[in-house]
C-alpha positions as CSV (number, residue, x, y, z in Angstrom):
1,M,276.7,164.9,110.0
2,S,279.6,165.3,107.6
3,S,279.1,169.1,107.3
4,L,278.9,169.3,111.1
5,A,282.3,167.2,111.5
6,L,283.9,169.5,108.8
7,V,282.9,172.7,110.8
8,L,284.0,171.2,114.1
9,N,287.2,170.2,112.5
10,K,287.9,173.6,111.1
11,K,287.3,174.9,114.6
12,G,290.3,172.8,115.8
13,L,288.2,170.0,117.5
14,K,289.2,166.5,117.2
15,V,286.5,164.7,115.1
16,Q,286.0,161.2,114.0
17,G,283.0,159.4,112.7
18,S,281.4,155.8,112.5
19,D,279.5,154.5,109.7
20,V,278.5,151.4,107.8
21,D,281.3,149.4,106.0
22,K,280.8,151.0,102.6
23,E,282.4,153.9,101.1
24,L,280.1,156.9,100.8
25,F,280.5,160.1,98.6
26,T,280.6,162.1,101.9
27,Q,283.6,160.1,103.1
28,I,285.9,161.6,100.4
29,I,285.9,165.0,101.7
30,L,286.1,164.0,105.3
31,E,289.3,161.9,104.6
32,Q,290.8,164.8,102.6
33,E,290.5,166.7,105.9
34,S,292.0,163.9,108.0
35,I,288.7,163.0,109.7
36,K,288.8,159.2,110.4
37,I,285.7,157.3,109.6
38,L,285.5,154.1,111.4
39,S,283.3,151.0,111.1
40,F,280.7,150.8,114.0
41,N,282.4,149.4,117.2
42,I,282.2,150.1,120.9
43,N,285.9,150.6,121.1
44,N,285.4,153.7,119.0
45,I,283.9,155.4,122.1
46,Q,286.2,156.6,124.8
47,K,285.4,158.3,128.1
48,D,285.0,162.1,128.1
49,M,284.0,162.1,124.4
50,I,281.1,164.1,123.3
51,V,279.0,161.9,121.0
52,I,276.8,163.4,118.4
53,V,274.2,161.1,117.1
54,G,272.4,161.3,113.8
55,N,268.6,161.0,114.0
56,Y,268.8,157.8,112.0
57,F,270.2,155.9,115.0
58,Q,268.1,154.4,117.9
59,D,269.2,154.5,121.7
60,K,270.0,150.8,121.4
61,H,272.8,151.2,118.8
62,I,276.1,149.8,120.3
63,E,278.0,152.9,120.2
64,I,275.3,155.0,121.7
65,E,275.0,152.5,124.6
66,R,278.7,152.5,125.0
67,A,278.7,156.4,125.3
68,Q,276.0,156.3,128.0
69,E,277.7,153.6,129.9
70,L,281.1,155.7,129.9
71,G,279.0,158.8,131.0
72,C,279.8,160.6,127.7
73,K,277.8,163.5,126.7
74,V,275.2,162.2,124.0
């Protein structure tokens, strides 16, 4: 996911990510590119976002449910 975030960021799209509350090695380069990494929270998801979900997460994840409630593209 971090590679995809970097590519989309380089194309000029606004990118942010959510993850567990633990600093991971992939986070360093994302932060160097000013890509925000947030703790999981339904307030991270806003209407009109396009939400890209890693295959690790189930449809019952709080951010996925929020995206679906708001009618975001998931």
